[in-house]
C-alpha positions as CSV (number, residue, x, y, z in Angstrom):
1,M,-40.5,13.7,27.8
2,K,-41.0,17.3,26.7
3,V,-43.3,16.0,23.9
4,N,-45.3,13.9,26.4
5,F,-45.4,16.6,29.1
6,K,-45.9,19.8,27.1
7,S,-47.1,21.7,30.2
8,L,-43.7,21.2,31.9
9,S,-40.8,23.5,31.3
10,I,-37.3,22.4,30.3
11,A,-36.0,23.7,33.7
12,I,-38.4,21.4,35.6
13,L,-37.5,18.3,33.5
14,C,-33.8,19.0,33.9
15,S,-34.2,19.2,37.7
16,W,-35.7,15.7,37.7
17,F,-32.4,14.4,36.5
18,G,-30.2,16.7,38.5
19,I,-28.8,18.7,35.7
20,T,-29.0,22.4,34.8
21,R,-30.9,23.8,31.8
22,Q,-27.6,25.2,30.6
23,A,-25.9,21.8,30.6
24,F,-28.8,20.3,28.7
25,Y,-28.5,22.9,25.9
26,Q,-24.7,22.6,25.8
27,Y,-25.0,18.9,25.4
28,K,-27.6,19.3,22.7
29,K,-25.4,21.7,20.8
30,S,-22.4,19.4,21.2
31,A,-24.3,16.4,20.0
32,C,-25.5,18.3,16.9
33,K,-22.0,19.5,16.2
34,E,-20.6,15.9,16.4
35,A,-23.3,14.6,14.1
36,I,-22.5,17.3,11.5
37,E,-18.7,16.5,11.8
38,E,-19.3,12.8,11.4
39,A,-21.5,13.4,8.3
40,V,-18.8,15.6,6.8
41,I,-16.1,12.9,7.4
42,V,-18.3,10.1,6.0
43,E,-18.6,12.2,2.8
44,M,-14.8,12.7,2.7
45,I,-14.4,8.9,3.0
46,G,-16.8,8.3,0.2
47,K,-14.7,10.5,-2.1
48,I,-11.5,8.7,-1.3
49,R,-13.1,5.3,-1.6
50,V,-14.1,6.0,-5.2
51,S,-10.4,5.6,-6.2
52,H,-9.3,3.5,-3.2
53,P,-12.3,1.2,-2.5
54,K,-10.5,-1.2,-0.1
55,I,-8.1,1.1,1.6
56,G,-8.0,0.5,5.4
57,G,-9.0,2.7,8.3
58,R,-5.5,3.7,9.3
59,K,-4.6,4.9,5.8
60,L,-8.0,6.8,5.6
61,F,-7.3,8.5,9.0
62,S,-3.9,9.6,7.7
63,M,-5.2,10.9,4.4
64,L,-8.0,12.8,6.1
65,N,-5.9,14.3,8.9
66,K,-5.0,17.5,7.0
67,E,-8.5,18.1,5.8
68,M,-10.0,17.5,9.2
69,K,-7.6,20.2,10.6
70,E,-8.6,22.6,7.9
71,Q,-12.3,22.0,8.8
72,K,-11.4,22.3,12.5
73,I,-12.7,18.8,13.2
74,K,-11.1,17.2,16.3
75,M,-11.4,13.4,16.1
76,G,-9.1,10.7,17.5
77,R,-8.3,7.4,15.9
78,D,-10.6,5.4,18.2
79,R,-13.6,7.6,17.5
80,F,-12.7,7.5,13.8
81,F,-12.8,3.7,13.8
82,D,-16.1,3.8,15.7
83,L,-17.5,6.0,13.0
84,L,-16.3,3.5,10.3
85,R,-17.8,0.6,12.2
86,H,-21.2,2.3,12.7
87,N,-21.4,3.2,9.0
88,N,-20.3,-0.3,7.8
89,L,-17.1,1.2,6.3
90,L,-14.6,-1.2,7.8
91,V,-12.8,-3.4,5.2
92,K,-12.7,-7.2,5.4
93,R,-9.5,-8.6,4.0
94,R,-9.8,-11.4,1.5
95,R,-7.0,-14.0,1.5
96,S,-6.1,-16.1,-1.5
97,Y,-3.1,-18.0,-2.6
98,H,-1.9,-19.3,-6.0
99,K,1.6,-20.7,-6.5
100,T,3.6,-18.7,-9.1
101,T,7.1,-19.9,-8.2
102,N,8.8,-22.9,-9.7
103,S,12.3,-23.2,-8.2
104,N,12.7,-26.8,-9.3
105,H,14.8,-26.2,-12.4
106,W,18.4,-26.6,-13.6
107,M,19.3,-22.9,-14.0
108,R,21.8,-21.2,-11.7
109,K,20.4,-19.8,-8.4
110,Y,22.1,-16.9,-6.7
111,P,22.8,-16.3,-3.0
112,N,20.8,-13.9,-0.8
113,L,22.8,-10.6,-0.7
114,I,20.3,-8.6,1.3
115,K,20.0,-10.8,4.4
116,G,20.9,-8.4,7.3
117,V,21.0,-5.4,4.9
118,E,18.8,-2.3,5.3
119,P,18.1,-0.3,2.1
120,I,19.8,3.1,2.5
121,G,17.9,5.1,-0.1
122,P,15.9,4.8,-3.4
123,N,17.5,2.7,-6.1
124,H,19.5,0.6,-3.7
125,I,17.5,-2.6,-3.5
126,L,14.8,-3.7,-6.0
127,V,12.5,-6.5,-5.1
128,S,10.6,-8.5,-7.7
129,D,7.7,-11.0,-7.6
130,I,4.9,-12.4,-9.7
131,T,1.3,-12.5,-8.5
132,Y,-1.8,-14.3,-9.8
133,W,-4.9,-12.2,-10.9
134,K,-8.1,-14.0,-11.4
135,I,-10.9,-11.8,-12.6
136,G,-14.1,-12.3,-14.7
137,G,-13.4,-15.9,-15.4
138,K,-10.0,-15.1,-16.8
139,H,-6.6,-15.3,-15.1
140,Y,-3.5,-13.2,-15.6
141,Y,0.0,-13.0,-14.2
142,I,1.4,-9.6,-13.0
143,S,5.2,-9.0,-12.6
144,F,6.2,-6.2,-10.2
145,V,9.5,-4.6,-9.5
146,T,9.5,-2.5,-6.4
147,D,12.0,-0.2,-4.7
148,A,12.5,-1.6,-1.2
149,F,13.2,1.8,0.3
150,S,10.4,4.0,-1.2
151,R,8.0,1.2,-1.8
152,K,7.4,2.6,-5.3
153,I,6.4,0.2,-8.0
154,K,9.0,1.0,-10.6
155,G,8.2,-1.7,-13.1
156,Y,5.1,-3.8,-13.8
157,H,3.6,-5.9,-16.5
158,V,0.5,-8.1,-16.9
159,A,0.4,-11.1,-19.2
160,E,-1.6,-14.3,-19.8
161,T,1.5,-16.5,-19.2
162,M,4.4,-16.6,-16.7
163,E,7.1,-16.7,-19.4
164,A,10.4,-15.0,-18.6
165,V,9.9,-12.4,-21.3
166,E,6.9,-11.0,-19.4
167,S,9.0,-10.5,-16.3
168,V,11.8,-8.9,-18.4
169,A,9.3,-6.3,-19.6
170,A,8.6,-5.2,-15.9
171,L,12.4,-5.2,-15.2
172,K,13.2,-3.0,-18.2
173,M,10.5,-0.5,-17.1
174,A,12.0,-0.3,-13.6
175,L,15.5,0.2,-14.9
176,K,14.3,3.1,-17.1
177,D,13.0,4.8,-13.9
178,I,16.5,4.8,-12.3
179,N,19.3,7.3,-12.9
180,P,21.7,5.6,-15.4
181,Q,24.6,6.9,-13.1
182,A,23.3,4.9,-10.1
183,T,25.6,2.1,-8.9
184,G,25.5,-0.6,-6.3
185,I,22.0,-1.6,-7.2
186,I,20.8,-5.0,-5.9
187,H,17.9,-7.0,-7.5
188,H,16.3,-9.5,-5.1
189,S,13.7,-12.1,-6.0
190,D,12.7,-15.7,-5.4
191,R,14.4,-18.5,-7.2
192,G,11.7,-18.8,-9.9
193,S,12.6,-19.9,-13.4
194,Q,11.7,-16.4,-14.7
195,Y,14.3,-14.7,-12.6
196,C,17.0,-17.3,-13.2
197,S,16.4,-17.3,-17.0
198,A,19.2,-16.2,-19.4
199,E,17.0,-13.3,-20.7
200,Y,16.4,-11.9,-17.2
201,V,20.0,-12.3,-15.9
202,K,21.4,-10.8,-19.1
203,V,19.4,-7.5,-18.6
204,L,20.6,-7.3,-14.9
205,K,24.3,-7.9,-15.7
206,K,24.2,-5.5,-18.6
207,K,23.1,-2.7,-16.2
208,G,25.7,-3.8,-13.6
209,V,23.0,-4.9,-11.1
210,R,23.9,-7.4,-8.5
211,I,21.7,-10.5,-8.3
212,S,20.2,-11.7,-5.1
213,M,17.7,-14.5,-4.5
214,T,15.9,-16.2,-1.6
215,E,17.4,-19.2,0.1
216,S,14.1,-21.0,0.9
217,G,10.4,-20.8,0.3
218,D,9.8,-18.5,3.3
219,P,7.9,-15.4,2.2
220,L,9.7,-13.3,4.7
221,E,12.8,-13.6,2.5
222,N,11.0,-11.4,0.0
223,A,8.7,-9.6,2.4
224,I,8.3,-6.3,0.8
225,A,7.5,-7.7,-2.6
226,E,4.9,-10.0,-1.0
227,R,3.4,-7.1,0.9
228,V,3.1,-5.0,-2.3
229,N,1.4,-7.9,-4.0
230,G,-1.1,-8.1,-1.2
231,I,-1.9,-4.3,-1.3
232,I,-2.5,-4.2,-5.0
233,K,-4.6,-7.3,-5.1
234,G,-6.4,-6.7,-1.8
235,E,-7.2,-3.0,-2.2
236,Y,-7.5,-2.5,-6.0
237,L,-7.6,-5.4,-8.3
238,F,-11.1,-6.8,-7.9
239,D,-14.6,-6.5,-9.3
240,Y,-13.5,-5.3,-12.7
241,D,-15.1,-6.3,-16.0
242,I,-11.9,-7.5,-17.8
243,D,-12.5,-9.1,-21.2
244,S,-9.0,-8.7,-22.8
245,I,-5.4,-8.3,-22.0
246,S,-5.3,-4.8,-23.3
247,K,-8.0,-3.7,-20.8
248,A,-6.2,-5.6,-18.0
249,R,-3.1,-3.5,-18.8
250,K,-5.1,-0.2,-18.7
251,V,-6.5,-1.1,-15.3
252,L,-3.2,-2.1,-13.9
253,N,-1.6,1.1,-15.2
254,A,-4.3,3.2,-13.4
255,V,-4.0,1.2,-10.2
256,V,-0.2,1.5,-10.0
257,R,-0.5,5.3,-10.4
258,L,-3.0,5.4,-7.6
259,Y,-0.7,3.4,-5.4
260,N,2.4,5.3,-6.2
261,E,0.9,8.8,-6.1
262,Q,-1.8,8.8,-3.5
263,R,-1.7,5.9,-1.1
264,P,0.3,6.7,2.1
265,H,2.5,4.1,3.9
266,S,2.8,4.0,7.6
267,S,6.4,2.8,7.2
268,L,7.1,6.0,5.2
269,N,5.7,8.3,7.9
270,N,2.4,8.3,6.0
271,Q,4.0,9.7,2.8
272,T,3.4,8.3,-0.7
273,P,6.0,6.1,-2.5
274,N,6.5,8.8,-5.2
275,T,7.2,11.5,-2.5
276,V,9.9,9.3,-0.9
277,D,11.4,8.1,-4.1
278,N,11.9,11.7,-5.1
279,G,13.9,12.2,-2.0
280,N,11.4,14.2,0.1
281,I,11.2,11.9,3.1
282,D,11.9,13.5,6.5
283,R,15.2,12.0,7.5
284,K,14.5,12.7,11.2
285,V,11.6,10.2,11.2
286,R,12.6,6.6,12.0
287,R,11.3,4.1,9.5
288,L,8.7,1.8,11.0
289,W,8.6,-1.3,9.0
290,K,9.4,-4.7,10.6
291,N,11.1,-7.4,8.5
292,Y,14.3,-9.2,8.4
293,Y,16.4,-6.2,7.6
294,K,18.7,-5.7,10.6
295,T,21.7,-3.5,10.0
296,K,22.8,-1.1,7.3
297,A,25.4,-2.7,5.1
298,E,28.6,-0.9,4.2
299,C,28.6,-0.7,0.4
300,N,29.8,1.6,-2.4
301,I,26.6,3.1,-3.7
302,T,25.6,6.2,-5.6
303,I,21.9,7.2,-5.3
């Protein structure tokens, strides 16, 4: 209106709307400040999304919380999500499914030892699973071994087949990450032929690891392993130009490092898996995940 009525003062225009000139300038200053803050945050998000292109809004808010405080930017989660929405930065989840478990075999299947058991620290319960990775017209199979307490991926291996030897490679990597003096370790998986194979069972028994398996095909019986699969595939393993198994392994190695070292988990009080696995979790904070773990089992274990 000031542009159209140049002869009128700001004071007169403000009076038409029942506001003071001071209120008008304060609002104008506040709006300018908010616009600058939002531009700064969008730039911060862009830097994080270079390494974590599909990370969700809640994780972004957690990762930026410290930096926003340093910049003296006050922004609640609702306003933060509005900012993501207005800048087309919300992530759409892609769902896909490919069966990698064959439990119809003659090999011995072991009982579920972790039903009703809560992991009491790192290196107590290891969960394993295999996921399918289709990229660039090729398909690979990734074996993961994850610590149920810290959510750290301790062992991983990508291959062009689902043979047991490929899963054994991930298992051996995970066991190397654990203190040789640790006892009472439980390894939990589905009843797939890879985990029931003589090669896999031999490695577990040699290290004194107790063997646990699901009792049905319900994903909730191996919920943490399924969740880690979803995070790695949904947030990282896509849109790569993979033309060889060697390149696939380099990509997976980089992705696991990003996940373990940088990605916060809400169930870990927004700390990273590496931080918690190293024993730096705040014991006063109640863990937040929801799954079938109910009570802490009494067991003889040395972490």
